[in-house]
C-alpha positions as CSV (number, residue, x, y, z in Angstrom):
1,M,-45.2,82.1,60.1
2,P,-48.4,83.4,59.1
3,V,-49.0,83.3,55.6
4,E,-52.4,85.1,54.0
5,H,-54.8,83.0,52.1
6,D,-55.7,85.5,49.5
7,L,-58.5,84.3,47.1
8,S,-56.8,86.5,44.1
9,Q,-53.8,84.5,44.5
10,D,-55.8,80.9,45.2
11,F,-57.9,81.5,42.1
12,P,-56.3,83.8,39.6
13,E,-58.5,82.4,36.8
14,F,-61.2,83.7,38.5
15,H,-60.1,86.9,39.4
16,S,-62.5,89.0,36.7
17,Q,-65.2,87.0,37.6
18,A,-64.9,86.9,41.2
19,Q,-64.9,91.0,41.1
20,E,-67.9,91.0,38.7
21,R,-69.8,88.6,41.3
22,I,-68.9,90.6,44.3
23,K,-70.4,93.6,42.5
24,S,-73.5,92.2,41.3
25,D,-74.0,89.6,43.9
26,P,-74.7,90.2,47.8
27,A,-74.6,87.0,48.9
28,F,-71.4,85.9,47.1
29,D,-70.1,89.5,48.3
30,R,-71.0,88.3,52.0
31,L,-69.2,84.8,51.5
32,V,-65.9,86.9,50.2
33,T,-65.8,89.1,52.9
34,D,-66.3,86.7,55.4
35,Y,-63.9,84.8,54.2
36,C,-61.3,87.7,54.4
37,Q,-62.3,88.6,57.8
38,L,-61.9,84.9,59.1
39,D,-58.4,84.9,57.2
40,G,-57.5,88.1,59.0
41,R,-58.3,86.4,62.5
42,I,-56.6,83.5,61.9
43,L,-53.5,85.4,60.7
44,E,-53.9,87.5,64.2
45,L,-53.9,84.0,66.2
46,E,-50.8,82.6,64.4
47,A,-48.8,85.8,65.1
48,L,-49.3,84.9,68.8
49,D,-48.1,81.5,68.4
50,S,-50.3,80.6,71.8
51,P,-50.8,76.9,72.6
52,T,-54.2,78.2,74.1
53,A,-55.3,79.0,71.0
54,D,-54.6,75.7,68.9
55,D,-58.2,74.2,69.2
56,E,-59.7,77.8,68.1
57,L,-57.2,77.9,65.4
58,S,-58.0,74.5,64.2
59,H,-61.8,75.1,64.2
60,L,-61.1,78.5,62.1
61,R,-59.0,76.6,59.5
62,R,-61.6,74.4,58.9
63,E,-64.2,77.1,58.6
64,R,-61.9,79.2,56.2
65,V,-61.7,75.8,54.1
66,L,-65.7,75.3,53.8
67,L,-65.7,79.0,52.8
68,K,-63.1,78.7,50.3
69,D,-64.7,75.4,48.8
70,R,-68.1,77.2,48.6
71,I,-66.5,80.2,46.8
72,A,-64.9,78.1,44.6
73,Q,-68.2,76.3,43.9
74,L,-69.7,79.3,42.9
75,L,-67.0,80.4,40.9
76,Q,-67.2,77.4,39.0
77,G,-70.9,77.4,38.6
78,T,-71.4,73.9,40.5
């Protein structure tokens, strides 16, 4: 079953900070937008449950993790 990876749920302690940064930092806003679009694409592929999409899905999941890690680093100031 497809599960959305919402940043607000994953990082509730940074919700306010993330919202402010989205408004003030175009690069951060782009990262969050890219992450949300990628998560949506993954959800679509998971819903198809097609074995031909497995390689693509694995690649997209890795990209999502890298984006989430970068977002977390920026929110934590590292």
